[in-house]
C-alpha angles and dihedrals in degrees: 000000000000118000118251119254116251115242112233114223117219121233100224095182092056092047091050091051092050091050092052092051092050093046091050092049091050091048091051091050091050091050092049093048091047089050091052090049092050091045092051091046089052090050092050097042101037114015099038098030095115094047095050092043088058091048090049091052090049089056091059099033119079121197111213117191116228112209118223122243112253118249118257125242124224135180123242091277096049097261113150115251103166127021142168122249129189116252140177125223135183116236131188129199104210098208091056094053115079100196111018098184093050090046091053091051092052092042093053088063089064102031118025112246115186121220089248092053092050092046092049091049093049091050093049090049091066092066099034130100109247096225094054124082117253124200112247101176133003133205099030116188121237089251092054091049090053093048092051094045090058091052100033093111088068093058112056111188094030123098143163115245127192128215147140123275130193115257130188108206094193093052111198097003095093102017099124094044099044098031114195144258124250141173117298108255132192093272091052091049093050092049092049092048092051090049092048091241101111093100089062089063097058107141092006122118101177137068137174110274105180145001123005090342090064100035094053097034092127092057097041099043104060128191126295125241128202145218124222107211130185110226135185127234090277093055095251117144114249099177143334112255101182138005125199109185119221123247105244121228117265121260114238133202120212131208089237118120107218095201093051089048090052090051092051090049091050093048096049090046095192095314117141109263148078143253125202123180123185134187100229092202093073108358094254113156111235097184135007116179129169117186136238095035138176139221109269091199090080089063095053097081097019128291119241118256091242095052093045091048090054091053093044096048098040112122088220091062100219092176092067118089098227092188093066105012104035110101117204137167103257092218116182094347089087095051091097090057092047090049089051089053091051091052093045092050092044088237085129137008130212088266099044109124133189132185116248114199091172097277144048131216134201106242109269094010124107097209114106122216104211126224116224086244104067096204093044135234098266116219111005136177127190093279097049090040090059095042092049094033090231109197093193092060091054094043087059094043093051091048092053094043103043130222098267093057089047092051093046093049094046096049095079088052087063101254115146096018138073115268094222094241114171098259125079097224101088135126125210098220120209129284100183126215137159092268092046093055092046091052095042102041104007088236133124122253116253130206089241089061089057093050091056091049088054090071096037096261135105115054095347113110131169139177121240089247091054089048093051091046092051090048090051091054089051092049090047091050093238102328109132136199132176107250111244143166103204111097104166145341123231111233111188101301101345135064123235114208116231113241116255115237107222119186129207109282125247108252118199128206085246116023090200088075089076089062093049093055097040091050090052090051089050090050089049091054098046095045090058134003099014102036093116098035119129090230138042117264140172128212150160125201130205140193113202125199114228093200134020121264118208119243093252095042129088125221111238114190091191095063101033120100112262093246092051097055120112121280118238118221140175138173119198141161140188150243095024095210096053112003118217098169133035122181142183123201125192121183114187117228091350097127127223113037099216094046098044111023092033097070090049092053092046093050092048094050090046089052093051102036100040093042091054090046091051092049090049093051091048 
């Protein structure tokens, strides 16, 4: 028989005591939590009231950046070179469009969208934030704007926006000098962020890409303003609370002469080459033309891949600024400078004569360095050598002087270094020396290299701007300025002239040597191209070989490939007594310098000199 279970008796007093302790603990916890809640409520409602009120306002106030209008660009006479024109563009906010591809298909039935435009937009969409607007099509016509406005209710998330775009009224006439503006890309953004300038581009989509537009971007761009708008929970604007207008970019005036630029453009007529004209009195650039050129307006809103490919792959290289980046052998145009060196070093005098049989030989060497004139010039001194461009005279002079002295003397004239002109697209050219060849090619310098340098050939290369600058220094008898295009800046209602950067002058051992060379250049001009001019001028032509011709071979322009024909060059200035314009003309593969570049120089100086004379008489 199993034992009976013992009945446990409850201790009611102990249970009541335990219950009371638990109830008290719970009550204390509730009181503490309620205290914390009340304390936090006090902090939110009383202590932090101002802070949260500001945050609340921020939630209903939208700050919209207002981009500044870009400064205008004028020539020296106040003629407009770059302006701003109103435009309409179509923008799409990706997160507000349910089916983008279907929307594009329907939209193209109202506003034509090319396959390239759609493809470009789709590609940009991959790297774009979905809540920010993205441009779908630029430069809408008024008719297209009207058509879309009627049907806008069918396209939520798409809208027409208005703005100002850069426009170049003279199209390709000033492309390489002015440059152009284009859309801000990732590299531009990174550069601006690193410079701490990104905040100045709020609401702006364009930035200077080349030329004056890029160099003076800070002046032309301006500072953005902003609007403070009150919006509802759907983002619609209720009212404008505050408006801070932007500071527009400053207008600038350039030293360029539009009419002279037009004349240069007309004379080159699409031929490959360049014209640079400088006012030697202050270094202001009067004309800077690179040909062939292109219309910069097509870059403002983005050029098509096809059009850009044609420019990029063209054998004529229209994208290159030949005036500052084209590198050419200076040929005989630097003979005046070499003659000046000979006089300054006492290697020659004004009366030193040599016999020119049509060739020159290094002592003890059989090879003959031919003169351009096969039968020679006979007896020549420095004056007749410059007038007749006698190669033999300068072979001998270079041999006696040596390449290092030549390089050292030419450096202050700006050869082999950038001029400092106010655009970024500039090459330094090459002023060869023994050390240069050793560093460049790890080869020794030979006497034959020096002989080629003596007639501006061989390793020596220069840009048309350098050539014009060196000619300006010659015309100024050693006075030097940094070439520039900025003339003045418009500040409210007045214009502030840009300071002129004058460099230390070149001082010769005998300053009279300047007169000897300049007089020979004047004689050269008035015995040929300028003999019937109504003003005094000075000049020196040059014909530069593009490839080497062996001693026993003859150059035949009729059989040589077009791009291997000789380059034609000329430097000239006027008036001789007190020069106001110096120019350099380079025509690629045009042949003889005097016959081809000469007429261009004469017509340009006629345009400038006779026009000024006519205005003075009137």
